[in-house]
N, C-alpha and C positions, 0 to 999 in steps of 0.2 A: 665773408670775412669783414667786409666794410661795416656791417652792422655790429660785429664783435668789437671793432675798433671804436665805434660810437659808445659802446658800453664801457670800454676801457677809459675813454675820456670822461664818462660819467663818474667812474670810480675815482679817477684822479681829482675831479672837481670836488669830490666828497672828502678828499684827504686820504684815500686808500691807494694801494698799489694799482697802477693803471693796467689792469688785465680784465678783459671781458670775454664773454662767450655767448653763442646763440646755439640753439638746438633746432634742427630741421627734421621734418618727415616728408620725404620726397622733395618737392621744390618749395615747400612752405616753411617759413620760420614759425615755430610753435612755442618757443620760450626763449628768454634772454636772461642773462645774469652778469654781474660784475662783482669784482672783489669788494668785500665789505668788512675785512678783518678788523680795521681800526674803528670804523663807525659802530660796529656791532660788538666790538670787544670779544670777537669769536675767532680764534686762530684757524678754525675749520671753514670759515666763510670765504673760501677761494671762489673765484668766478664760476668755475665748472661745478662745484658742489652746490653753489646757490642756484644755478640754472637747473641742475638735475633735481634738487629738492623741490623747487617750484613745480616742475613738470610732473614728478611722480606724485606729488600731493594732489595736483589738479586732475590727473587722469586716474588716480588711485591704483597705480600699478608700478612695480619696479621693473617691468619687462620693457626695456627701451631698445630692443634689438632692431627695430625698424627706423630708428633715429640716427642722425649724425650730429656730432658735437664739434663746433668750431670754437677755437680758443686762440687769443692773440699770443699766448705764450705756451711753450711746451709744458703739458701737464706734469705736475709733481707726482710723487709716489701715491700720496693720499688721494689725489684726483683720479689717477689711473685706477687705484683700487676701487673707487666709486664707479668708474666707467665699467669695470670688470663685473661688479656686483650687479650693475643694472643691465648687463649684456649689450651695451652699446658696441657695435661692430666696427664703426668708422670714426676716427678722430682727425680732424684737420686743424693744424696749428700754424702760427706765424713765426714768431721769434724763437731762436734756439737758446739753450742755457748760456752759451758763450756770449750771446748778445746782452745779457743782463746777469752777470756773475753774482751780483749782490743778492740775488734770489735763489741761487743754486751753487753752493760751494761746499767743500769738505764732505762730511758724512751724508748730508742732504743730497749732494750730487751723486755720490756712490749708490745711495738707496734709489734715487730716481732712475739712474742708468740700469740698475738691475731689474727693477720692476718694469721698466719700458721693454727691456729685452724679453723678459718672460711674457709680458702682455702681448707683444708683437706676434705671438703664436695664435692669438684669438682675435686681436683688433688690428685693423689696418690703419696705420698712422700715415698721414699725408703731410709732410713737413714743409716749412718755409713759404707758405702762401702769403703773400703781401708781407714778407719777412721784414723789409726795410721800414715800412710804415709801422709795424708792430714794434720793432726794435727801437725806433725813434721815440716812442711813447715811454718805453722802459729806461732809456738811457739816463734820465735825471731823477728816476724814482728812488725813494728810500725803501729799505727792506725791513726795518725794525718795527 
């Protein structure tokens, strides 16, 4: 998770939301990603999607069942859908939605909660790993 926090710091230094991720296979970090929404002008360039895109492109496969995704923030509905599509079975995350409500409120929060509940039948979510460190990065971040 500390490597994902480093990715989140990179995102913030570029002017993006401070969210980062790493993907591992066994004990090895195999890919990294951080939020690039503002710098790429791409609303889908969330840290998790960026990391998954890079990995699937490099290994030329969408089958990521042997990988674990670590994210500094609870994944949104779009990111969870990407996790499901690539068959990732384990997601570890730090900050909760309530730690950064500017990123998850209203209809977005409702959609996120519903897809997380559905995805929990197939994906093991491990919450609150280094939560305080992850939440501190998000506390001053803008969401627009």
